[in-house]
Every structure is written in C-alpha cells, then in structure tokens.
Backbone as CSV, one residue per row, in Angstrom:
resi,resn,N_x,N_y,N_z,CA_x,CA_y,CA_z,C_x,C_y,C_z
1,MET,98.604,86.758,122.877,97.492,87.715,122.920,97.863,89.012,122.198
2,GLU,99.109,89.417,122.349,99.512,90.663,121.694,99.427,90.511,120.170
3,TYR,99.823,89.327,119.686,99.776,89.111,118.245,98.339,89.177,117.738
4,VAL,97.419,88.649,118.535,96.005,88.679,118.140,95.523,90.120,118.059
5,ALA,95.890,90.933,119.037,95.465,92.333,119.051,96.026,93.071,117.839
6,VAL,97.284,92.808,117.526,97.902,93.463,116.363,97.204,93.010,115.080
7,ALA,96.936,91.715,114.974,96.272,91.190,113.776,94.888,91.821,113.616
8,GLU,94.149,91.941,114.707,92.813,92.544,114.629,92.907,94.002,114.199
9,SER,93.924,94.713,114.694,94.096,96.121,114.320,94.395,96.230,112.826
10,VAL,95.270,95.358,112.334,95.625,95.386,110.908,94.399,95.091,110.057
11,VAL,93.626,94.098,110.463,92.419,93.743,109.707,91.437,94.905,109.707
12,ARG,91.278,95.539,110.869,90.331,96.655,110.972,90.758,97.804,110.060
13,ILE,92.053,98.123,110.066,92.556,99.211,109.218,92.365,98.849,107.744
14,ALA,92.653,97.605,107.414,92.517,97.172,106.016,91.058,97.264,105.573
15,GLN,90.147,96.847,106.443,88.721,96.906,106.105,88.274,98.358,105.922
16,ASN,88.717,99.249,106.819,88.334,100.655,106.726,88.856,101.255,105.430
17,THR,90.111,100.931,105.085,90.697,101.462,103.854,89.940,100.933,102.643
18,PHE,89.635,99.641,102.631,88.918,99.040,101.510,87.535,99.660,101.353
19,MET,86.820,99.802,102.468,85.473,100.350,102.396,85.492,101.796,101.906
20,ARG,86.508,102.573,102.327,86.586,103.961,101.892,86.838,104.012,100.384
21,GLU,87.768,103.189,99.898,88.061,103.178,98.469,86.861,102.664,97.685
22,PHE,86.186,101.636,98.213,85.022,101.072,97.540,83.909,102.115,97.450
23,THR,83.686,102.841,98.555,82.633,103.861,98.576,82.948,104.971,97.573
24,GLU,84.213,105.395,97.539,84.593,106.454,96.597,84.423,105.966,95.165
25,THR,84.762,104.701,94.908,84.630,104.150,93.559,83.152,104.090,93.176
26,GLU,82.319,103.619,94.111,80.882,103.537,93.832,80.307,104.927,93.581
27,ALA,80.721,105.912,94.383,80.223,107.279,94.207,80.651,107.812,92.849
28,GLY,81.898,107.541,92.464,82.384,108.008,91.162,81.612,107.353,90.021
29,ARG,81.292,106.071,90.181,80.555,105.358,89.137,79.150,105.932,89.005
30,VAL,78.515,106.209,90.155,77.156,106.759,90.129,77.171,108.145,89.491
31,LEU,78.145,108.976,89.871,78.218,110.320,89.296,78.468,110.234,87.795
32,HIS,79.343,109.317,87.377,79.643,109.157,85.955,78.389,108.695,85.213
33,PHE,77.629,107.787,85.844,76.412,107.273,85.231,75.385,108.395,85.087
34,ASP,75.233,109.216,86.138,74.293,110.330,86.083,74.718,111.313,85.003
35,GLY,76.037,111.531,84.879,76.527,112.455,83.867,76.268,111.923,82.467
36,ALA,76.309,110.589,82.307,76.081,109.989,80.989,74.638,110.198,80.557
37,LEU,73.735,110.286,81.551,72.335,110.502,81.214,72.152,111.955,80.802
C-alpha cells in the first residue's frame, strides 16, 4: 500500500509539472502569435 501511495504522489507531481510547463508553452506560443500579427 505504501508503494501505491508513493507512486500516486509521483504521478500527481509529474502531471502538475507537465501541465504547468505545457500551459506556459501554450501561453508563450499565443503571445508570440499575437506579436506576429
């Protein structure tokens, strides 16, 4: 059970990190696109 809890925590942290980087990348792309216009 402890291993499952640790695995879930790692997955949750990884997902949060990925989503934050993805959101920042998307925001940068949108800003760059707006600037190109």
